[in-house]
All heavy atoms as TSV, in Angstrom:
chain	resi	resn	atom	element	x	y	z
A	1	MET	N	N	27.592	167.081	81.865
A	1	MET	CA	C	28.543	168.146	81.895
A	1	MET	C	C	29.068	168.518	83.316
A	1	MET	O	O	28.193	168.676	84.103
A	1	MET	CB	C	27.950	169.410	81.196
A	1	MET	CG	C	28.800	170.599	81.005
A	1	MET	SD	S	30.223	170.272	80.031
A	1	MET	CE	C	30.227	171.585	78.873
A	2	CYS	N	N	30.403	168.621	83.463
A	2	CYS	CA	C	30.780	168.978	84.641
A	2	CYS	C	C	30.947	170.609	84.779
A	2	CYS	O	O	31.899	171.141	84.420
A	2	CYS	CB	C	32.180	168.395	84.968
A	2	CYS	SG	S	32.226	166.551	85.028
A	3	ARG	N	N	29.897	171.076	85.209
A	3	ARG	CA	C	29.769	172.656	85.227
A	3	ARG	C	C	30.795	173.265	86.123
A	3	ARG	O	O	31.113	174.481	85.982
A	3	ARG	CB	C	28.398	173.039	85.510
A	3	ARG	CG	C	27.404	172.716	84.342
A	3	ARG	CD	C	26.117	173.326	84.582
A	3	ARG	NE	N	25.377	173.055	83.382
A	3	ARG	CZ	C	24.343	172.143	83.366
A	3	ARG	NH1	N	24.027	171.513	84.319
A	3	ARG	NH2	N	23.693	172.002	82.120
A	4	SER	N	N	31.253	172.607	87.194
A	4	SER	CA	C	32.171	173.261	88.160
A	4	SER	C	C	33.628	173.196	87.724
A	4	SER	O	O	34.525	173.782	88.352
A	4	SER	CB	C	31.949	172.734	89.477
A	4	SER	OG	O	32.201	171.371	89.585
A	5	ILE	N	N	33.909	172.497	86.576
A	5	ILE	CA	C	35.352	172.465	86.160
A	5	ILE	C	C	35.541	173.726	85.120
A	5	ILE	O	O	34.682	173.980	84.305
A	5	ILE	CB	C	35.538	171.090	85.263
A	5	ILE	CG1	C	35.317	169.987	86.129
A	5	ILE	CG2	C	36.938	171.217	84.610
A	5	ILE	CD1	C	35.469	168.581	85.412
A	6	LYS	N	N	36.453	174.528	85.497
A	6	LYS	CA	C	36.618	175.707	84.767
A	6	LYS	C	C	37.637	175.429	83.636
A	6	LYS	O	O	38.517	174.540	83.641
A	6	LYS	CB	C	37.254	176.804	85.789
A	6	LYS	CG	C	38.594	176.540	86.297
A	6	LYS	CD	C	38.985	177.614	87.232
A	6	LYS	CE	C	40.320	177.347	87.856
A	6	LYS	NZ	N	40.824	178.369	88.795
A	7	THR	N	N	37.542	176.269	82.689
A	7	THR	CA	C	38.476	176.194	81.492
A	7	THR	C	C	39.874	176.613	82.023
A	7	THR	O	O	40.090	177.576	82.707
A	7	THR	CB	C	38.093	177.186	80.341
A	7	THR	OG1	O	36.708	176.825	79.924
A	7	THR	CG2	C	38.939	177.097	79.216
A	8	LEU	N	N	40.819	175.866	81.713
A	8	LEU	CA	C	42.294	176.060	82.165
A	8	LEU	C	C	43.263	176.546	81.154
A	8	LEU	O	O	44.445	176.440	81.393
A	8	LEU	CB	C	42.798	174.597	82.787
A	8	LEU	CG	C	41.982	174.028	83.883
A	8	LEU	CD1	C	42.657	172.807	84.231
A	8	LEU	CD2	C	41.884	175.017	85.009
A	9	ARG	N	N	42.716	177.116	79.999
A	9	ARG	CA	C	43.617	177.750	79.019
A	9	ARG	C	C	43.170	179.240	78.858
A	9	ARG	O	O	42.195	179.564	79.096
A	9	ARG	CB	C	43.640	177.042	77.805
A	9	ARG	CG	C	42.126	176.994	77.114
A	9	ARG	CD	C	42.350	176.750	75.598
A	9	ARG	NE	N	41.021	176.800	75.003
A	9	ARG	CZ	C	40.464	177.896	74.611
A	9	ARG	NH1	N	41.164	179.065	74.719
A	9	ARG	NH2	N	39.328	177.976	74.073
A	10	PRO	N	N	44.179	180.078	78.320
A	10	PRO	CA	C	43.799	181.405	77.919
A	10	PRO	C	C	42.807	181.349	76.923
A	10	PRO	O	O	42.741	180.446	76.156
A	10	PRO	CB	C	45.140	182.044	77.541
A	10	PRO	CG	C	46.275	181.098	78.048
A	10	PRO	CD	C	45.538	179.729	78.240
A	11	PRO	N	N	41.882	182.339	76.822
A	11	PRO	CA	C	41.795	183.523	77.629
A	11	PRO	C	C	41.095	183.327	78.813
A	11	PRO	O	O	40.983	184.231	79.637
A	11	PRO	CB	C	41.315	184.645	76.794
A	11	PRO	CG	C	40.375	183.705	75.903
A	11	PRO	CD	C	40.967	182.469	75.627
A	12	ALA	N	N	40.334	182.213	79.030
A	12	ALA	CA	C	39.630	182.037	80.193
A	12	ALA	C	C	40.338	182.030	81.570
A	12	ALA	O	O	39.898	182.515	82.486
A	12	ALA	CB	C	38.814	180.675	80.189
A	13	LEU	N	N	41.596	181.567	81.460
A	13	LEU	CA	C	42.484	181.551	82.550
A	13	LEU	C	C	43.704	182.235	82.042
A	13	LEU	O	O	44.457	181.714	81.298
A	13	LEU	CB	C	42.780	180.183	82.977
A	13	LEU	CG	C	43.627	179.974	84.338
A	13	LEU	CD1	C	42.812	180.571	85.521
A	13	LEU	CD2	C	44.137	178.598	84.544
A	14	PRO	N	N	43.766	183.655	82.489
A	14	PRO	CA	C	45.011	184.469	81.898
A	14	PRO	C	C	46.393	183.950	82.079
A	14	PRO	O	O	47.129	184.107	81.252
A	14	PRO	CB	C	44.762	185.813	82.434
A	14	PRO	CG	C	43.852	185.660	83.535
A	14	PRO	CD	C	43.077	184.308	83.391
A	15	GLU	N	N	46.441	183.275	83.234
A	15	GLU	CA	C	47.807	182.749	83.566
A	15	GLU	C	C	47.861	181.229	83.379
A	15	GLU	O	O	46.918	180.691	83.121
A	15	GLU	CB	C	48.418	183.112	84.986
A	15	GLU	CG	C	47.468	182.285	86.036
A	15	GLU	CD	C	46.044	182.930	86.422
A	15	GLU	OE1	O	45.656	184.010	85.909
A	15	GLU	OE2	O	45.292	182.291	87.145
A	16	GLU	N	N	49.103	180.727	83.345
A	16	GLU	CA	C	49.254	179.341	83.136
A	16	GLU	C	C	48.458	178.529	84.294
A	16	GLU	O	O	48.636	178.867	85.514
A	16	GLU	CB	C	50.608	178.895	83.082
A	16	GLU	CG	C	50.895	177.466	82.614
A	16	GLU	CD	C	52.328	177.264	82.277
A	16	GLU	OE1	O	53.054	178.067	81.600
A	16	GLU	OE2	O	52.808	176.244	82.772
A	17	ALA	N	N	47.816	177.427	84.040
A	17	ALA	CA	C	47.199	176.640	85.043
A	17	ALA	C	C	48.197	176.004	85.789
A	17	ALA	O	O	49.327	175.468	85.417
A	17	ALA	CB	C	46.297	175.597	84.296
A	18	THR	N	N	47.854	175.949	87.128
A	18	THR	CA	C	48.983	175.345	88.113
A	18	THR	C	C	48.475	173.791	88.226
A	18	THR	O	O	47.478	173.425	87.817
A	18	THR	CB	C	48.772	176.022	89.434
A	18	THR	OG1	O	47.390	175.689	89.991
A	18	THR	CG2	C	48.852	177.464	89.437
A	19	GLU	N	N	49.330	173.116	88.742
A	19	GLU	CA	C	49.226	171.690	89.130
A	19	GLU	C	C	47.949	171.601	89.970
A	19	GLU	O	O	47.128	170.540	89.809
A	19	GLU	CB	C	50.420	171.095	89.777
A	19	GLU	CG	C	51.742	170.818	88.823
A	19	GLU	CD	C	52.703	170.166	89.579
A	19	GLU	OE1	O	52.482	169.329	90.544
A	19	GLU	OE2	O	53.916	170.448	89.264
A	20	ASP	N	N	47.714	172.579	90.896
A	20	ASP	CA	C	46.565	172.417	91.684
A	20	ASP	C	C	45.262	172.557	90.931
A	20	ASP	O	O	44.290	172.003	91.183
A	20	ASP	CB	C	46.636	173.416	92.876
A	20	ASP	CG	C	47.526	173.051	94.004
A	20	ASP	OD1	O	47.944	171.993	93.975
A	20	ASP	OD2	O	48.013	173.906	94.728
A	21	ASP	N	N	45.270	173.560	90.043
A	21	ASP	CA	C	44.100	173.746	89.076
A	21	ASP	C	C	43.862	172.350	88.326
A	21	ASP	O	O	42.596	171.998	88.170
A	21	ASP	CB	C	44.397	174.930	88.050
A	21	ASP	CG	C	44.537	176.216	88.726
A	21	ASP	OD1	O	43.920	176.499	89.815
A	21	ASP	OD2	O	45.296	177.033	88.195
A	22	ILE	N	N	44.870	171.896	87.761
A	22	ILE	CA	C	44.753	170.685	86.916
A	22	ILE	C	C	44.271	169.469	87.732
A	22	ILE	O	O	43.277	168.747	87.417
A	22	ILE	CB	C	46.074	170.250	86.219
A	22	ILE	CG1	C	46.331	171.393	85.226
A	22	ILE	CG2	C	46.047	168.987	85.630
A	22	ILE	CD1	C	47.781	171.332	84.587
A	23	ARG	N	N	44.763	169.354	88.941
A	23	ARG	CA	C	44.411	168.095	89.864
A	23	ARG	C	C	42.970	168.392	90.252
A	23	ARG	O	O	42.092	167.463	90.429
A	23	ARG	CB	C	45.305	168.040	91.105
A	23	ARG	CG	C	44.913	166.879	91.984
A	23	ARG	CD	C	46.106	166.053	92.344
A	23	ARG	NE	N	45.749	164.916	93.073
A	23	ARG	CZ	C	45.673	163.696	92.767
A	23	ARG	NH1	N	46.115	163.503	91.373
A	23	ARG	NH2	N	45.214	162.859	93.462
A	24	ALA	N	N	42.527	169.627	90.631
A	24	ALA	CA	C	41.098	169.826	91.003
A	24	ALA	C	C	40.275	169.585	90.001
A	24	ALA	O	O	39.062	169.014	90.171
A	24	ALA	CB	C	40.997	171.447	91.512
A	25	ALA	N	N	40.486	169.944	88.747
A	25	ALA	CA	C	39.626	169.576	87.580
A	25	ALA	C	C	39.483	168.131	87.370
A	25	ALA	O	O	38.492	167.594	87.223
A	25	ALA	CB	C	40.160	170.302	86.267
A	26	ALA	N	N	40.714	167.224	87.489
A	26	ALA	CA	C	40.627	165.923	87.282
A	26	ALA	C	C	39.888	165.265	88.406
A	26	ALA	O	O	39.109	164.279	88.108
A	26	ALA	CB	C	42.082	165.464	87.409
A	27	LEU	N	N	40.001	165.743	89.684
A	27	LEU	CA	C	39.161	165.155	90.829
A	27	LEU	C	C	37.793	165.376	90.528
A	27	LEU	O	O	36.907	164.487	90.844
A	27	LEU	CB	C	39.722	165.857	92.033
A	27	LEU	CG	C	38.800	165.460	93.266
A	27	LEU	CD1	C	38.896	163.872	93.593
A	27	LEU	CD2	C	39.462	166.193	94.565
A	28	GLN	N	N	37.361	166.647	90.128
A	28	GLN	CA	C	35.908	166.844	89.887
A	28	GLN	C	C	35.441	166.057	88.773
A	28	GLN	O	O	34.202	165.527	88.824
A	28	GLN	CB	C	35.843	168.368	89.541
A	28	GLN	CG	C	34.251	168.758	89.444
A	28	GLN	CD	C	33.640	168.644	90.757
A	28	GLN	OE1	O	34.208	168.837	91.865
A	28	GLN	NE2	N	32.327	168.357	90.767
A	29	TYR	N	N	36.174	165.716	87.803
A	29	TYR	CA	C	35.709	164.773	86.646
A	29	TYR	C	C	35.564	163.460	87.070
A	29	TYR	O	O	34.566	162.794	86.881
A	29	TYR	CB	C	36.820	164.900	85.454
A	29	TYR	CG	C	36.542	163.802	84.500
A	29	TYR	CD1	C	35.635	164.202	83.495
A	29	TYR	CD2	C	37.081	162.636	84.311
A	29	TYR	CE1	C	35.302	163.374	82.507
A	29	TYR	CE2	C	36.752	161.783	83.303
A	29	TYR	CZ	C	35.941	162.189	82.299
A	29	TYR	OH	O	35.614	161.279	81.383
A	30	VAL	N	N	36.531	162.994	87.857
A	30	VAL	CA	C	36.407	161.449	88.463
A	30	VAL	C	C	35.196	161.400	89.360
A	30	VAL	O	O	34.431	160.490	89.319
A	30	VAL	CB	C	37.638	161.123	89.127
A	30	VAL	CG1	C	37.510	159.799	89.773
A	30	VAL	CG2	C	38.855	160.840	88.111
A	31	ARG	N	N	35.024	162.435	90.216
A	31	ARG	CA	C	33.822	162.466	91.136
A	31	ARG	C	C	32.413	162.278	90.261
A	31	ARG	O	O	31.666	161.560	90.581
A	31	ARG	CB	C	33.739	163.790	91.930
A	31	ARG	CG	C	34.670	163.609	93.091
A	31	ARG	CD	C	34.822	164.990	93.824
A	31	ARG	NE	N	35.552	164.866	95.050
A	31	ARG	CZ	C	35.927	165.870	95.737
A	31	ARG	NH1	N	35.558	167.223	95.337
A	31	ARG	NH2	N	36.631	165.865	96.830
A	32	LYS	N	N	32.474	163.170	89.302
A	32	LYS	CA	C	31.251	163.190	88.436
A	32	LYS	C	C	30.959	161.887	87.672
A	32	LYS	O	O	29.947	161.397	87.655
A	32	LYS	CB	C	31.312	164.336	87.425
A	32	LYS	CG	C	30.191	164.511	86.414
A	32	LYS	CD	C	29.004	164.892	87.384
A	32	LYS	CE	C	28.195	166.040	86.683
A	32	LYS	NZ	N	27.153	166.443	87.463
A	33	VAL	N	N	31.993	161.341	87.098
A	33	VAL	CA	C	31.966	160.064	86.319
A	33	VAL	C	C	31.593	158.878	87.278
A	33	VAL	O	O	30.667	157.992	86.886
A	33	VAL	CB	C	33.134	159.797	85.504
A	33	VAL	CG1	C	33.182	158.416	84.825
A	33	VAL	CG2	C	33.313	160.863	84.322
A	34	SER	N	N	32.214	158.921	88.376
A	34	SER	CA	C	32.005	157.788	89.270
A	34	SER	C	C	30.779	157.813	90.071
A	34	SER	O	O	30.204	156.766	90.560
A	34	SER	CB	C	33.270	157.604	90.242
A	34	SER	OG	O	33.336	158.651	91.236
A	35	GLY	N	N	30.265	159.072	90.310
A	35	GLY	CA	C	29.217	159.253	91.226
A	35	GLY	C	C	29.498	159.286	92.660
A	35	GLY	O	O	28.670	159.289	93.546
A	36	PHE	N	N	30.800	159.203	92.926
A	36	PHE	CA	C	31.147	159.333	94.380
A	36	PHE	C	C	31.999	160.615	94.704
A	36	PHE	O	O	32.831	160.882	93.968
A	36	PHE	CB	C	32.039	158.154	94.758
A	36	PHE	CG	C	31.477	156.756	94.568
A	36	PHE	CD1	C	31.892	155.916	93.586
A	36	PHE	CD2	C	30.477	156.313	95.333
A	36	PHE	CE1	C	31.375	154.726	93.358
A	36	PHE	CE2	C	29.884	155.116	95.311
A	36	PHE	CZ	C	30.318	154.263	94.267
A	37	ARG	N	N	31.604	161.246	95.779
A	37	ARG	CA	C	32.385	162.427	96.193
A	37	ARG	C	C	33.640	161.947	96.760
A	37	ARG	O	O	34.718	162.472	96.605
A	37	ARG	CB	C	31.589	163.253	97.190
A	37	ARG	CG	C	32.340	164.508	97.694
A	37	ARG	CD	C	31.521	165.520	98.322
A	37	ARG	NE	N	32.150	166.719	98.827
A	37	ARG	CZ	C	33.437	167.013	98.820
A	37	ARG	NH1	N	34.407	166.267	98.324
A	37	ARG	NH2	N	33.838	168.216	99.244
A	38	ALA	N	N	33.586	160.885	97.522
A	38	ALA	CA	C	34.767	160.250	98.040
A	38	ALA	C	C	34.525	158.716	98.172
A	38	ALA	O	O	33.408	158.247	98.525
A	38	ALA	CB	C	34.885	160.725	99.647
A	39	PRO	N	N	35.575	158.030	97.526
A	39	PRO	CA	C	35.307	156.596	97.428
A	39	PRO	C	C	35.388	155.801	98.584
A	39	PRO	O	O	36.027	156.244	99.637
A	39	PRO	CB	C	36.500	156.215	96.365
A	39	PRO	CG	C	37.615	157.289	96.781
A	39	PRO	CD	C	36.832	158.522	97.165
A	40	ALA	N	N	34.805	154.788	98.729
A	40	ALA	CA	C	34.938	153.737	99.853
A	40	ALA	C	C	36.434	153.279	99.855
A	40	ALA	O	O	37.090	153.400	98.831
A	40	ALA	CB	C	34.071	152.554	99.732
A	41	ALA	N	N	36.882	152.821	100.958
A	41	ALA	CA	C	38.137	152.401	101.047
A	41	ALA	C	C	38.596	151.342	99.956
A	41	ALA	O	O	39.676	151.372	99.424
A	41	ALA	CB	C	38.336	151.715	102.484
A	42	HIS	N	N	37.625	150.441	99.628
A	42	HIS	CA	C	38.069	149.431	98.687
A	42	HIS	C	C	38.098	149.975	97.195
A	42	HIS	O	O	38.643	149.309	96.326
A	42	HIS	CB	C	37.113	148.288	98.683
A	42	HIS	CG	C	35.641	148.626	98.386
A	42	HIS	ND1	N	34.757	149.182	99.284
A	42	HIS	CD2	C	35.000	148.533	97.191
A	42	HIS	CE1	C	33.624	149.334	98.685
A	42	HIS	NE2	N	33.642	149.020	97.398
A	43	ASN	N	N	37.651	151.262	96.948
A	43	ASN	CA	C	37.794	151.893	95.754
A	43	ASN	C	C	38.920	153.078	95.713
A	43	ASN	O	O	39.103	153.595	94.634
A	43	ASN	CB	C	36.492	152.498	95.278
A	43	ASN	CG	C	35.593	151.398	94.805
A	43	ASN	OD1	O	35.934	150.414	94.267
A	43	ASN	ND2	N	34.235	151.644	95.122
A	44	ARG	N	N	39.490	153.311	96.773
A	44	ARG	CA	C	40.466	154.457	96.872
A	44	ARG	C	C	41.534	154.371	95.897
A	44	ARG	O	O	41.865	155.364	95.283
A	44	ARG	CB	C	40.857	154.535	98.245
A	44	ARG	CG	C	42.008	155.549	98.517
A	44	ARG	CD	C	41.767	156.931	98.164
A	44	ARG	NE	N	40.724	157.474	98.944
A	44	ARG	CZ	C	40.169	158.791	98.817
A	44	ARG	NH1	N	40.582	159.495	97.847
A	44	ARG	NH2	N	39.194	159.095	99.681
A	45	GLU	N	N	42.180	153.199	95.758
A	45	GLU	CA	C	43.271	153.045	94.897
A	45	GLU	C	C	42.884	153.396	93.423
A	45	GLU	O	O	43.595	154.101	92.827
A	45	GLU	CB	C	43.942	151.684	95.002
A	45	GLU	CG	C	45.137	151.600	94.219
A	45	GLU	CD	C	45.895	150.241	94.394
A	45	GLU	OE1	O	45.592	149.538	95.337
A	45	GLU	OE2	O	46.781	149.851	93.623
A	46	VAL	N	N	41.817	152.836	92.884
A	46	VAL	CA	C	41.463	152.962	91.574
A	46	VAL	C	C	40.965	154.389	91.311
A	46	VAL	O	O	41.257	154.993	90.279
A	46	VAL	CB	C	40.367	151.995	91.251
A	46	VAL	CG1	C	39.057	152.164	91.787
A	46	VAL	CG2	C	40.306	151.831	89.583
A	47	PHE	N	N	40.372	154.990	92.252
A	47	PHE	CA	C	39.833	156.311	92.203
A	47	PHE	C	C	41.033	157.216	92.216
A	47	PHE	O	O	41.131	158.152	91.223
A	47	PHE	CB	C	39.099	156.645	93.583
A	47	PHE	CG	C	38.313	157.984	93.523
A	47	PHE	CD1	C	36.998	158.128	93.040
A	47	PHE	CD2	C	38.956	159.148	94.005
A	47	PHE	CE1	C	36.351	159.292	93.050
A	47	PHE	CE2	C	38.291	160.304	94.008
A	47	PHE	CZ	C	36.906	160.388	93.576
A	48	ASP	N	N	42.031	157.139	92.961
A	48	ASP	CA	C	43.177	158.072	93.015
A	48	ASP	C	C	44.080	157.851	91.770
A	48	ASP	O	O	44.572	158.805	91.149
A	48	ASP	CB	C	44.044	157.619	94.258
A	48	ASP	CG	C	43.463	158.179	95.548
A	48	ASP	OD1	O	42.560	159.020	95.491
A	48	ASP	OD2	O	44.116	157.634	96.585
A	49	HIS	N	N	44.125	156.559	91.278
A	49	HIS	CA	C	44.831	156.310	89.938
A	49	HIS	C	C	44.156	157.011	88.774
A	49	HIS	O	O	44.795	157.527	87.930
A	49	HIS	CB	C	44.896	154.806	89.621
A	49	HIS	CG	C	45.506	154.451	88.375
A	49	HIS	ND1	N	46.823	154.647	88.174
A	49	HIS	CD2	C	44.925	154.057	87.181
A	49	HIS	CE1	C	47.128	154.360	86.788
A	49	HIS	NE2	N	45.972	154.048	86.297
A	50	ALA	N	N	42.758	157.063	88.903
A	50	ALA	CA	C	42.095	157.824	87.739
A	50	ALA	C	C	42.386	159.208	87.779
A	50	ALA	O	O	42.517	159.798	86.823
A	50	ALA	CB	C	40.507	157.511	87.894
A	51	VAL	N	N	42.388	159.810	88.971
A	51	VAL	CA	C	42.618	161.255	89.191
A	51	VAL	C	C	44.056	161.602	88.646
A	51	VAL	O	O	44.307	162.533	87.893
A	51	VAL	CB	C	42.409	161.839	90.635
A	51	VAL	CG1	C	42.884	163.119	90.694
A	51	VAL	CG2	C	40.956	161.583	91.031
A	52	ASP	N	N	45.048	160.770	88.946
A	52	ASP	CA	C	46.498	160.969	88.520
A	52	ASP	C	C	46.526	160.901	87.027
A	52	ASP	O	O	47.113	161.684	86.368
A	52	ASP	CB	C	47.415	159.920	89.187
A	52	ASP	CG	C	47.515	159.988	90.601
A	52	ASP	OD1	O	47.307	161.191	91.110
A	52	ASP	OD2	O	47.987	159.036	91.195
A	53	ALA	N	N	45.800	159.833	86.393
A	53	ALA	CA	C	45.929	159.677	84.998
A	53	ALA	C	C	45.218	160.873	84.153
A	53	ALA	O	O	45.836	161.259	83.162
A	53	ALA	CB	C	45.237	158.380	84.573
A	54	ILE	N	N	44.122	161.299	84.676
A	54	ILE	CA	C	43.346	162.472	84.044
A	54	ILE	C	C	44.163	163.745	84.192
A	54	ILE	O	O	44.198	164.521	83.285
A	54	ILE	CB	C	41.909	162.616	84.602
A	54	ILE	CG1	C	41.219	161.238	84.072
A	54	ILE	CG2	C	41.278	163.833	84.175
A	54	ILE	CD1	C	39.915	161.000	84.735
A	55	ALA	N	N	44.800	163.826	85.373
A	55	ALA	CA	C	45.534	165.081	85.727
A	55	ALA	C	C	46.713	165.061	84.646
A	55	ALA	O	O	47.067	166.170	84.106
A	55	ALA	CB	C	46.141	165.079	87.140
A	56	ALA	N	N	47.442	163.880	84.484
A	56	ALA	CA	C	48.544	163.862	83.528
A	56	ALA	C	C	48.074	164.144	82.177
A	56	ALA	O	O	48.772	164.885	81.503
A	56	ALA	CB	C	49.179	162.488	83.736
A	57	ALA	N	N	47.008	163.607	81.734
A	57	ALA	CA	C	46.532	163.789	80.219
A	57	ALA	C	C	46.099	165.303	80.209
A	57	ALA	O	O	46.374	165.833	79.132
A	57	ALA	CB	C	45.299	162.974	80.084
A	58	THR	N	N	45.549	165.852	81.139
A	58	THR	CA	C	45.142	167.307	81.228
A	58	THR	C	C	46.411	168.189	80.920
A	58	THR	O	O	46.497	169.091	80.240
A	58	THR	CB	C	44.390	167.665	82.362
A	58	THR	OG1	O	43.131	166.927	82.382
A	58	THR	CG2	C	43.900	169.178	82.359
A	59	ALA	N	N	47.454	167.850	81.837
A	59	ALA	CA	C	48.755	168.612	81.773
A	59	ALA	C	C	49.247	168.576	80.388
A	59	ALA	O	O	49.778	169.569	79.744
A	59	ALA	CB	C	49.635	168.131	82.889
A	60	GLU	N	N	49.306	167.384	79.782
A	60	GLU	CA	C	49.901	167.133	78.414
A	60	GLU	C	C	48.952	167.876	77.372
A	60	GLU	O	O	49.631	168.627	76.486
A	60	GLU	CB	C	49.907	165.812	78.085
A	60	GLU	CG	C	50.362	165.309	76.780
A	60	GLU	CD	C	50.468	163.911	76.385
A	60	GLU	OE1	O	50.119	163.134	77.250
A	60	GLU	OE2	O	50.838	163.592	75.209
A	61	LEU	N	N	47.688	167.903	77.547
A	61	LEU	CA	C	46.690	168.669	76.593
A	61	LEU	C	C	47.069	170.185	76.641
A	61	LEU	O	O	47.300	170.736	75.597
A	61	LEU	CB	C	45.388	168.272	76.928
A	61	LEU	CG	C	44.309	169.095	76.203
A	61	LEU	CD1	C	44.285	168.701	74.755
A	61	LEU	CD2	C	42.890	168.979	76.857
A	62	LEU	N	N	47.194	170.609	77.735
A	62	LEU	CA	C	47.275	172.047	77.930
A	62	LEU	C	C	48.808	172.507	77.482
A	62	LEU	O	O	48.886	173.541	76.965
A	62	LEU	CB	C	47.189	172.534	79.466
A	62	LEU	CG	C	45.789	172.479	80.010
A	62	LEU	CD1	C	45.765	172.687	81.435
A	62	LEU	CD2	C	44.755	173.385	79.160
A	63	GLU	N	N	49.684	171.632	77.681
A	63	GLU	CA	C	51.141	171.911	77.253
A	63	GLU	C	C	51.214	171.930	75.729
A	63	GLU	O	O	52.036	172.805	75.142
A	63	GLU	CB	C	52.081	170.903	77.765
A	63	GLU	CG	C	53.512	171.022	77.370
A	63	GLU	CD	C	54.073	172.212	77.917
A	63	GLU	OE1	O	53.655	172.683	79.136
A	63	GLU	OE2	O	55.025	172.856	77.398
A	64	ASN	N	N	50.454	171.169	75.058
A	64	ASN	CA	C	50.467	171.032	73.713
A	64	ASN	C	C	49.481	171.707	72.820
A	64	ASN	O	O	49.401	171.737	71.563
A	64	ASN	CB	C	50.575	169.615	73.170
A	64	ASN	CG	C	51.803	168.923	73.693
A	64	ASN	OD1	O	52.903	169.369	73.401
A	64	ASN	ND2	N	51.589	167.993	74.690
A	65	LEU	N	N	48.402	172.253	73.409
A	65	LEU	CA	C	47.442	173.062	72.749
A	65	LEU	C	C	48.008	174.199	72.066
A	65	LEU	O	O	48.816	174.951	72.628
A	65	LEU	CB	C	46.322	173.433	73.739
A	65	LEU	CG	C	45.104	172.570	74.020
A	65	LEU	CD1	C	44.296	173.385	74.983
A	65	LEU	CD2	C	44.312	172.176	72.712
A	66	GLU	N	N	47.525	174.557	70.931
A	66	GLU	CA	C	47.764	175.868	70.275
A	66	GLU	C	C	46.464	176.715	70.173
A	66	GLU	O	O	45.484	176.216	69.523
A	66	GLU	CB	C	48.340	175.592	68.817
A	66	GLU	CG	C	49.625	174.883	68.817
A	66	GLU	CD	C	50.112	174.601	67.356
A	66	GLU	OE1	O	49.782	175.434	66.437
A	66	GLU	OE2	O	50.954	173.773	67.136
A	67	VAL	N	N	46.424	177.685	70.898
A	67	VAL	CA	C	45.410	178.653	70.920
A	67	VAL	C	C	45.550	179.742	69.840
A	67	VAL	O	O	46.498	180.533	69.975
A	67	VAL	CB	C	45.237	179.112	72.325
A	67	VAL	CG1	C	43.881	179.977	72.385
A	67	VAL	CG2	C	44.909	177.981	73.366
A	68	ARG	N	N	44.748	179.959	68.964
A	68	ARG	CA	C	44.734	181.015	68.004
A	68	ARG	C	C	44.705	182.362	68.680
A	68	ARG	O	O	43.964	182.568	69.694
A	68	ARG	CB	C	43.596	180.939	67.050
A	68	ARG	CG	C	43.867	179.855	66.109
A	68	ARG	CD	C	42.753	179.785	65.155
A	68	ARG	NE	N	42.991	178.599	64.090
A	68	ARG	CZ	C	42.121	178.384	63.114
A	68	ARG	NH1	N	41.091	179.217	62.894
A	68	ARG	NH2	N	42.377	177.255	62.454
A	69	GLY	N	N	45.536	183.216	68.290
A	69	GLY	CA	C	45.595	184.603	68.827
A	69	GLY	C	C	46.466	184.760	70.170
A	69	GLY	O	O	46.644	185.802	70.661
A	70	ALA	N	N	46.893	183.615	70.718
A	70	ALA	CA	C	47.685	183.626	71.953
A	70	ALA	C	C	49.137	183.532	71.503
A	70	ALA	O	O	49.461	182.909	70.497
A	70	ALA	CB	C	47.298	182.442	72.734
A	71	PRO	N	N	49.991	184.235	72.321
A	71	PRO	CA	C	51.405	184.271	72.060
A	71	PRO	C	C	51.905	182.857	72.119
A	71	PRO	O	O	51.431	181.927	72.925
A	71	PRO	CB	C	52.074	185.129	73.216
A	71	PRO	CG	C	50.933	185.393	74.245
A	71	PRO	CD	C	49.694	185.043	73.615
A	72	ALA	N	N	52.987	182.431	71.305
A	72	ALA	CA	C	53.464	181.128	71.347
A	72	ALA	C	C	54.156	180.826	72.681
A	72	ALA	O	O	54.761	181.786	73.296
A	72	ALA	CB	C	54.621	181.058	70.181
A	73	ARG	N	N	53.921	179.671	73.117
A	73	ARG	CA	C	54.631	179.235	74.430
A	73	ARG	C	C	55.919	178.760	74.121
A	73	ARG	O	O	56.242	178.077	73.139
A	73	ARG	CB	C	53.780	178.047	75.067
A	73	ARG	CG	C	52.345	178.554	75.428
A	73	ARG	CD	C	51.708	177.544	76.143
A	73	ARG	NE	N	52.376	177.259	77.318
A	73	ARG	CZ	C	52.075	176.127	78.184
A	73	ARG	NH1	N	51.169	175.295	77.736
A	73	ARG	NH2	N	52.806	175.864	79.120
A	74	GLN	N	N	56.854	179.011	75.030
A	74	GLN	CA	C	58.272	178.272	75.088
A	74	GLN	C	C	58.066	177.049	75.635
A	74	GLN	O	O	57.657	176.816	76.736
A	74	GLN	CB	C	59.201	179.253	75.936
A	74	GLN	CG	C	59.332	180.591	75.249
A	74	GLN	CD	C	60.143	180.647	73.974
A	74	GLN	OE1	O	60.784	179.703	73.801
A	74	GLN	NE2	N	59.960	181.585	73.188
A	75	ARG	N	N	58.580	176.088	74.940
A	75	ARG	CA	C	58.489	174.650	75.462
A	75	ARG	C	C	59.729	174.280	75.985
A	75	ARG	O	O	60.789	174.494	75.494
A	75	ARG	CB	C	58.155	173.642	74.403
A	75	ARG	CG	C	56.718	173.851	73.990
A	75	ARG	CD	C	56.225	172.682	73.114
A	75	ARG	NE	N	54.793	172.973	72.723
A	75	ARG	CZ	C	54.246	172.480	71.792
A	75	ARG	NH1	N	54.811	171.544	71.034
A	75	ARG	NH2	N	52.956	172.726	71.551
A	76	ALA	N	N	59.771	173.587	77.177
A	76	ALA	CA	C	61.120	173.157	77.795
A	76	ALA	C	C	61.620	172.095	77.100
A	76	ALA	O	O	60.925	171.233	76.513
A	76	ALA	CB	C	60.695	172.607	79.225
A	77	SER	N	N	62.963	172.026	76.983
A	77	SER	CA	C	63.668	171.064	76.173
A	77	SER	C	C	64.083	170.014	77.038
A	77	SER	O	O	64.386	170.029	78.196
A	77	SER	CB	C	64.835	171.631	75.387
A	77	SER	OG	O	64.279	172.565	74.657
């Protein structure tokens, strides 16, 4: 369990998660799974790609989650 990753949706986070919040959570996840705080030069590209992919998936998840009791979100068209 990645205990230092905070919940990024209401009510745990009353305001909308920022890109920085999402990226920080993705970075922490990749660090935990890979076992590296910072990758060696030969792993940097794959490490960064994983962070980008997880951040994108997290942003999509948060955009589409329906939280009971929370006001409906206005989605951009």
